[in-house]
LUMLO-578921 format. One record per residue (C-alpha): residue number from 1; residue in three letters; chain; x, y, z. Coordinates in steps of 0.5 Angstrom, whole numbers. Example, Ala and Ser with C-alpha at 12.3 -4.5 7.8 and 13.67 -1.06 7.14 Angstrom:
2
+-----+------+------+-------+-------+-------+
| pos | code | unit |    px |    py |    pz |
+-----+------+------+-------+-------+-------+
|   1 |  ALA |    A |    25 |    -9 |    16 |
|   2 |  SER |    A |    27 |    -2 |    14 |
+-----+------+------+-------+-------+-------+
END
This chain:
287
+-----+------+------+-------+-------+-------+
| pos | code | unit |    px |    py |    pz |
+-----+------+------+-------+-------+-------+
|   1 |  MET |    A |   224 |   218 |   143 |
|   2 |  ARG |    A |   230 |   220 |   139 |
|   3 |  THR |    A |   234 |   215 |   135 |
|   4 |  MET |    A |   242 |   214 |   134 |
|   5 |  ILE |    A |   247 |   210 |   131 |
|   6 |  ALA |    A |   252 |   208 |   136 |
|   7 |  LYS |    A |   259 |   207 |   134 |
|   8 |  THR |    A |   261 |   202 |   140 |
|   9 |  LEU |    A |   257 |   199 |   146 |
|  10 |  PHE |    A |   261 |   196 |   151 |
|  11 |  GLN |    A |   265 |   201 |   155 |
|  12 |  GLY |    A |   271 |   200 |   160 |
|  13 |  PRO |    A |   274 |   194 |   163 |
|  14 |  GLY |    A |   267 |   192 |   166 |
|  15 |  ASN |    A |   264 |   192 |   159 |
|  16 |  ASN |    A |   258 |   196 |   161 |
|  17 |  TYR |    A |   253 |   198 |   156 |
|  18 |  ASN |    A |   247 |   202 |   156 |
|  19 |  VAL |    A |   242 |   201 |   150 |
|  20 |  TYR |    A |   238 |   208 |   152 |
|  21 |  ARG |    A |   240 |   215 |   154 |
|  22 |  GLY |    A |   236 |   219 |   159 |
|  23 |  CYS |    A |   230 |   216 |   163 |
|  24 |  THR |    A |   223 |   216 |   164 |
|  25 |  HIS |    A |   223 |   214 |   171 |
|  26 |  GLY |    A |   223 |   221 |   174 |
|  27 |  CYS |    A |   228 |   219 |   180 |
|  28 |  ILE |    A |   229 |   226 |   183 |
|  29 |  TYR |    A |   236 |   225 |   185 |
|  30 |  CYS |    A |   238 |   222 |   179 |
|  31 |  ASP |    A |   246 |   223 |   177 |
|  32 |  SER |    A |   245 |   221 |   170 |
|  33 |  ARG |    A |   242 |   228 |   169 |
|  34 |  SER |    A |   249 |   231 |   171 |
|  35 |  SER |    A |   252 |   235 |   165 |
|  36 |  CYS |    A |   258 |   231 |   165 |
|  37 |  TYR |    A |   255 |   226 |   162 |
|  38 |  GLU |    A |   252 |   230 |   156 |
|  39 |  ILE |    A |   245 |   227 |   155 |
|  40 |  PRO |    A |   242 |   232 |   151 |
|  41 |  PRO |    A |   235 |   235 |   154 |
|  42 |  PRO |    A |   230 |   233 |   155 |
|  43 |  PHE |    A |   232 |   228 |   159 |
|  44 |  GLU |    A |   226 |   224 |   159 |
|  45 |  ASP |    A |   226 |   224 |   151 |
|  46 |  ILE |    A |   229 |   217 |   151 |
|  47 |  ILE |    A |   235 |   217 |   146 |
|  48 |  VAL |    A |   235 |   209 |   143 |
|  49 |  LYS |    A |   241 |   206 |   140 |
|  50 |  VAL |    A |   238 |   202 |   135 |
|  51 |  ASN |    A |   244 |   198 |   133 |
|  52 |  ALA |    A |   245 |   196 |   140 |
|  53 |  PRO |    A |   244 |   188 |   138 |
|  54 |  GLU |    A |   248 |   189 |   132 |
|  55 |  LEU |    A |   254 |   192 |   136 |
|  56 |  ALA |    A |   253 |   187 |   141 |
|  57 |  LEU |    A |   254 |   181 |   136 |
|  58 |  ARG |    A |   260 |   185 |   133 |
|  59 |  GLU |    A |   264 |   186 |   140 |
|  60 |  LEU |    A |   262 |   180 |   143 |
|  61 |  SER |    A |   264 |   176 |   138 |
|  62 |  ARG |    A |   271 |   179 |   138 |
|  63 |  LYS |    A |   272 |   177 |   145 |
|  64 |  ARG |    A |   277 |   171 |   146 |
|  65 |  LYS |    A |   274 |   168 |   153 |
|  66 |  LYS |    A |   267 |   169 |   156 |
|  67 |  VAL |    A |   266 |   176 |   160 |
|  68 |  MET |    A |   261 |   179 |   164 |
|  69 |  VAL |    A |   257 |   185 |   161 |
|  70 |  HIS |    A |   253 |   189 |   165 |
|  71 |  SER |    A |   247 |   194 |   163 |
|  72 |  GLY |    A |   244 |   200 |   168 |
|  73 |  SER |    A |   250 |   203 |   171 |
|  74 |  MET |    A |   248 |   210 |   167 |
|  75 |  CYS |    A |   240 |   209 |   164 |
|  76 |  ASP |    A |   235 |   204 |   166 |
|  77 |  PRO |    A |   235 |   198 |   161 |
|  78 |  TYR |    A |   228 |   196 |   163 |
|  79 |  MET |    A |   224 |   203 |   163 |
|  80 |  PRO |    A |   217 |   203 |   160 |
|  81 |  ILE |    A |   220 |   204 |   153 |
|  82 |  GLU |    A |   223 |   197 |   153 |
|  83 |  ALA |    A |   216 |   194 |   153 |
|  84 |  GLU |    A |   215 |   197 |   146 |
|  85 |  LEU |    A |   222 |   196 |   143 |
|  86 |  GLY |    A |   225 |   190 |   146 |
|  87 |  LEU |    A |   232 |   192 |   145 |
|  88 |  SER |    A |   235 |   190 |   152 |
|  89 |  ARG |    A |   232 |   183 |   151 |
|  90 |  LYS |    A |   235 |   183 |   144 |
|  91 |  VAL |    A |   242 |   184 |   147 |
|  92 |  LEU |    A |   241 |   179 |   152 |
|  93 |  GLU |    A |   239 |   174 |   146 |
|  94 |  VAL |    A |   246 |   176 |   143 |
|  95 |  ILE |    A |   250 |   175 |   150 |
|  96 |  LEU |    A |   247 |   168 |   150 |
|  97 |  LYS |    A |   248 |   166 |   143 |
|  98 |  THR |    A |   256 |   168 |   144 |
|  99 |  GLY |    A |   256 |   165 |   151 |
| 100 |  ASN |    A |   258 |   171 |   155 |
| 101 |  GLY |    A |   255 |   173 |   162 |
| 102 |  ALA |    A |   250 |   178 |   164 |
| 103 |  GLY |    A |   248 |   183 |   169 |
| 104 |  PHE |    A |   243 |   188 |   170 |
| 105 |  LEU |    A |   241 |   194 |   175 |
| 106 |  THR |    A |   234 |   197 |   174 |
| 107 |  LYS |    A |   228 |   199 |   178 |
| 108 |  ASN |    A |   223 |   196 |   174 |
| 109 |  VAL |    A |   220 |   189 |   174 |
| 110 |  LEU |    A |   219 |   189 |   167 |
| 111 |  ALA |    A |   226 |   185 |   168 |
| 112 |  LEU |    A |   222 |   179 |   170 |
| 113 |  ARG |    A |   220 |   178 |   162 |
| 114 |  ASP |    A |   227 |   176 |   161 |
| 115 |  LEU |    A |   227 |   171 |   166 |
| 116 |  ASP |    A |   228 |   165 |   161 |
| 117 |  LEU |    A |   234 |   169 |   158 |
| 118 |  MET |    A |   237 |   170 |   165 |
| 119 |  GLU |    A |   236 |   163 |   166 |
| 120 |  ALA |    A |   239 |   160 |   160 |
| 121 |  ILE |    A |   245 |   165 |   161 |
| 122 |  ASP |    A |   246 |   163 |   168 |
| 123 |  ARG |    A |   247 |   156 |   165 |
| 124 |  GLN |    A |   252 |   157 |   161 |
| 125 |  ALA |    A |   256 |   163 |   164 |
| 126 |  LYS |    A |   253 |   167 |   170 |
| 127 |  ALA |    A |   247 |   172 |   170 |
| 128 |  VAL |    A |   246 |   177 |   176 |
| 129 |  ALA |    A |   239 |   181 |   177 |
| 130 |  CYS |    A |   240 |   187 |   181 |
| 131 |  PHE |    A |   235 |   192 |   183 |
| 132 |  THR |    A |   236 |   199 |   186 |
| 133 |  LEU |    A |   232 |   200 |   193 |
| 134 |  THR |    A |   233 |   206 |   197 |
| 135 |  THR |    A |   227 |   206 |   201 |
| 136 |  MET |    A |   222 |   200 |   203 |
| 137 |  ASP |    A |   216 |   205 |   204 |
| 138 |  ASP |    A |   212 |   205 |   197 |
| 139 |  ALA |    A |   209 |   212 |   199 |
| 140 |  LEU |    A |   215 |   215 |   199 |
| 141 |  ALA |    A |   218 |   212 |   193 |
| 142 |  LYS |    A |   212 |   214 |   189 |
| 143 |  ARG |    A |   215 |   221 |   191 |
| 144 |  ILE |    A |   222 |   220 |   190 |
| 145 |  GLU |    A |   222 |   215 |   184 |
| 146 |  PRO |    A |   215 |   217 |   181 |
| 147 |  ARG |    A |   215 |   212 |   175 |
| 148 |  ALA |    A |   219 |   206 |   177 |
| 149 |  SER |    A |   216 |   200 |   180 |
| 150 |  LEU |    A |   214 |   200 |   187 |
| 151 |  PRO |    A |   220 |   197 |   192 |
| 152 |  SER |    A |   215 |   192 |   194 |
| 153 |  GLU |    A |   214 |   190 |   187 |
| 154 |  ARG |    A |   222 |   190 |   186 |
| 155 |  LEU |    A |   222 |   186 |   192 |
| 156 |  LYS |    A |   218 |   180 |   189 |
| 157 |  ALA |    A |   222 |   181 |   183 |
| 158 |  LEU |    A |   228 |   179 |   187 |
| 159 |  TRP |    A |   225 |   173 |   190 |
| 160 |  THR |    A |   223 |   171 |   183 |
| 161 |  PHE |    A |   230 |   171 |   180 |
| 162 |  ALA |    A |   233 |   168 |   187 |
| 163 |  GLN |    A |   228 |   162 |   186 |
| 164 |  HIS |    A |   230 |   161 |   179 |
| 165 |  GLY |    A |   237 |   160 |   181 |
| 166 |  ILE |    A |   240 |   167 |   179 |
| 167 |  THR |    A |   244 |   171 |   183 |
| 168 |  THR |    A |   241 |   177 |   186 |
| 169 |  GLY |    A |   243 |   184 |   189 |
| 170 |  VAL |    A |   241 |   191 |   191 |
| 171 |  TRP |    A |   244 |   198 |   190 |
| 172 |  MET |    A |   242 |   201 |   196 |
| 173 |  THR |    A |   244 |   208 |   194 |
| 174 |  PRO |    A |   243 |   214 |   194 |
| 175 |  LEU |    A |   241 |   215 |   201 |
| 176 |  LEU |    A |   238 |   222 |   202 |
| 177 |  PRO |    A |   240 |   226 |   208 |
| 178 |  PHE |    A |   234 |   228 |   212 |
| 179 |  LEU |    A |   229 |   223 |   208 |
| 180 |  THR |    A |   232 |   216 |   207 |
| 181 |  ALA |    A |   239 |   216 |   210 |
| 182 |  ASN |    A |   236 |   214 |   217 |
| 183 |  GLU |    A |   237 |   207 |   221 |
| 184 |  GLU |    A |   230 |   205 |   221 |
| 185 |  ASN |    A |   230 |   205 |   213 |
| 186 |  ILE |    A |   237 |   202 |   213 |
| 187 |  VAL |    A |   235 |   196 |   217 |
| 188 |  SER |    A |   228 |   195 |   213 |
| 189 |  ILE |    A |   232 |   195 |   207 |
| 190 |  VAL |    A |   237 |   190 |   209 |
| 191 |  ARG |    A |   232 |   185 |   213 |
| 192 |  SER |    A |   227 |   186 |   207 |
| 193 |  CYS |    A |   233 |   183 |   202 |
| 194 |  ALA |    A |   235 |   178 |   207 |
| 195 |  ALA |    A |   228 |   175 |   207 |
| 196 |  VAL |    A |   228 |   174 |   199 |
| 197 |  GLN |    A |   235 |   171 |   199 |
| 198 |  VAL |    A |   239 |   177 |   196 |
| 199 |  LYS |    A |   246 |   175 |   196 |
| 200 |  TYR |    A |   249 |   182 |   196 |
| 201 |  ILE |    A |   248 |   190 |   197 |
| 202 |  VAL |    A |   252 |   195 |   194 |
| 203 |  CYS |    A |   252 |   201 |   199 |
| 204 |  PHE |    A |   258 |   206 |   197 |
| 205 |  ASP |    A |   256 |   211 |   203 |
| 206 |  VAL |    A |   250 |   213 |   207 |
| 207 |  GLY |    A |   249 |   220 |   203 |
| 208 |  THR |    A |   248 |   222 |   196 |
| 209 |  THR |    A |   251 |   226 |   190 |
| 210 |  MET |    A |   250 |   233 |   187 |
| 211 |  ARG |    A |   253 |   236 |   181 |
| 212 |  GLU |    A |   251 |   241 |   175 |
| 213 |  GLY |    A |   245 |   239 |   172 |
| 214 |  SER |    A |   243 |   234 |   177 |
| 215 |  ARG |    A |   243 |   239 |   183 |
| 216 |  ASP |    A |   238 |   244 |   180 |
| 217 |  TYR |    A |   233 |   238 |   178 |
| 218 |  PHE |    A |   234 |   235 |   185 |
| 219 |  TYR |    A |   233 |   242 |   188 |
| 220 |  GLN |    A |   226 |   244 |   184 |
| 221 |  LYS |    A |   223 |   237 |   186 |
| 222 |  LEU |    A |   225 |   238 |   194 |
| 223 |  ASP |    A |   221 |   245 |   193 |
| 224 |  GLU |    A |   215 |   241 |   190 |
| 225 |  LEU |    A |   215 |   235 |   195 |
| 226 |  PHE |    A |   218 |   237 |   201 |
| 227 |  PRO |    A |   218 |   244 |   203 |
| 228 |  GLY |    A |   224 |   247 |   207 |
| 229 |  MET |    A |   228 |   241 |   205 |
| 230 |  LYS |    A |   232 |   245 |   199 |
| 231 |  ARG |    A |   234 |   250 |   204 |
| 232 |  ARG |    A |   236 |   245 |   209 |
| 233 |  TYR |    A |   241 |   242 |   204 |
| 234 |  GLN |    A |   244 |   248 |   201 |
| 235 |  ALA |    A |   245 |   250 |   208 |
| 236 |  GLU |    A |   249 |   243 |   210 |
| 237 |  TYR |    A |   252 |   242 |   203 |
| 238 |  GLY |    A |   253 |   248 |   199 |
| 239 |  LEU |    A |   255 |   246 |   192 |
| 240 |  GLU |    A |   259 |   240 |   195 |
| 241 |  TYR |    A |   259 |   234 |   190 |
| 242 |  ILE |    A |   259 |   228 |   196 |
| 243 |  CYS |    A |   253 |   230 |   201 |
| 244 |  LYS |    A |   254 |   225 |   206 |
| 245 |  ALA |    A |   249 |   224 |   212 |
| 246 |  PRO |    A |   251 |   228 |   218 |
| 247 |  ASP |    A |   251 |   221 |   222 |
| 248 |  HIS |    A |   254 |   217 |   216 |
| 249 |  GLU |    A |   259 |   213 |   220 |
| 250 |  ARG |    A |   254 |   211 |   225 |
| 251 |  LEU |    A |   249 |   209 |   220 |
| 252 |  TYR |    A |   254 |   205 |   215 |
| 253 |  SER |    A |   256 |   201 |   221 |
| 254 |  VAL |    A |   249 |   200 |   222 |
| 255 |  PHE |    A |   248 |   197 |   215 |
| 256 |  THR |    A |   255 |   193 |   216 |
| 257 |  GLU |    A |   252 |   190 |   222 |
| 258 |  GLU |    A |   245 |   188 |   219 |
| 259 |  CYS |    A |   249 |   185 |   213 |
| 260 |  LYS |    A |   253 |   181 |   218 |
| 261 |  LYS |    A |   247 |   178 |   221 |
| 262 |  ALA |    A |   243 |   177 |   215 |
| 263 |  GLY |    A |   249 |   173 |   211 |
| 264 |  ILE |    A |   249 |   178 |   206 |
| 265 |  ALA |    A |   256 |   181 |   202 |
| 266 |  TRP |    A |   257 |   188 |   202 |
| 267 |  LEU |    A |   265 |   188 |   201 |
| 268 |  TRP |    A |   267 |   189 |   194 |
| 269 |  PRO |    A |   271 |   183 |   194 |
| 270 |  ASP |    A |   266 |   179 |   196 |
| 271 |  ILE |    A |   261 |   182 |   191 |
| 272 |  GLU |    A |   266 |   181 |   185 |
| 273 |  GLU |    A |   266 |   174 |   187 |
| 274 |  LEU |    A |   259 |   173 |   187 |
| 275 |  THR |    A |   258 |   176 |   181 |
| 276 |  ARG |    A |   264 |   173 |   176 |
| 277 |  ILE |    A |   263 |   167 |   172 |
| 278 |  PRO |    A |   265 |   161 |   176 |
| 279 |  ASP |    A |   272 |   158 |   174 |
| 280 |  ARG |    A |   269 |   151 |   172 |
| 281 |  ILE |    A |   265 |   155 |   166 |
| 282 |  GLU |    A |   271 |   159 |   164 |
| 283 |  GLN |    A |   276 |   153 |   164 |
| 284 |  LEU |    A |   271 |   149 |   160 |
| 285 |  THR |    A |   271 |   154 |   154 |
| 286 |  LEU |    A |   278 |   152 |   153 |
| 287 |  PHE |    A |   277 |   145 |   150 |
+-----+------+------+-------+-------+-------+
END
């Protein structure tokens, strides 16, 4: 573990934040390993923004109206180190104190620890619990996401959040060509989500991405775990960044049809509507 004093916490119009840099979940496809993000190696030696709660209080106190803030777009807020440090929880406490809304993206059921805070945040603004699901096969997940919670465990966590009134979503990305980018897997994920009342699924496309930094690690792991798969990727994609499954258009149609049947949102405007602070709550803050 390494520590840093950050200058700012929330980034961009979406108010995204990360209290950690790097990750120990070990997902073989992780885009956050890419050199462009400038996370100094080793990636598994977590960098901790020790002043994240103080920055959150300072920056959120300056907001003139309630906003949604989101964690997990870069590095998981609930990797095992969070159980010891509790920084993600402390930032949620600040979000609650300042009257704002919160969403997170994770692969770890440690997020259930903060169900009480998410319920309180949802009462005053909006709370969204989102988990990544790239496969429903626990055995395969142990190979490609070795230290994350099992998909079956994440599914149970989604059900728990939904039963407590929290809006739940799933990131079904990436889908690895020749491994998880197939009809059986996509149908299994969507139907599993429907069974636990997931409201939306994010799927940018049926494929993955590779670039400098992340590609080398991905190929190394493919060689170890799936002999011959590295050569198949190299022949199909070379040095391309966006690596779509050969039949990605058909598979994406399968995805959208399954979402339609299940009543799950997948279009971005609909997802935005589900995950924003309701107008009635925003209006109350004016008086």
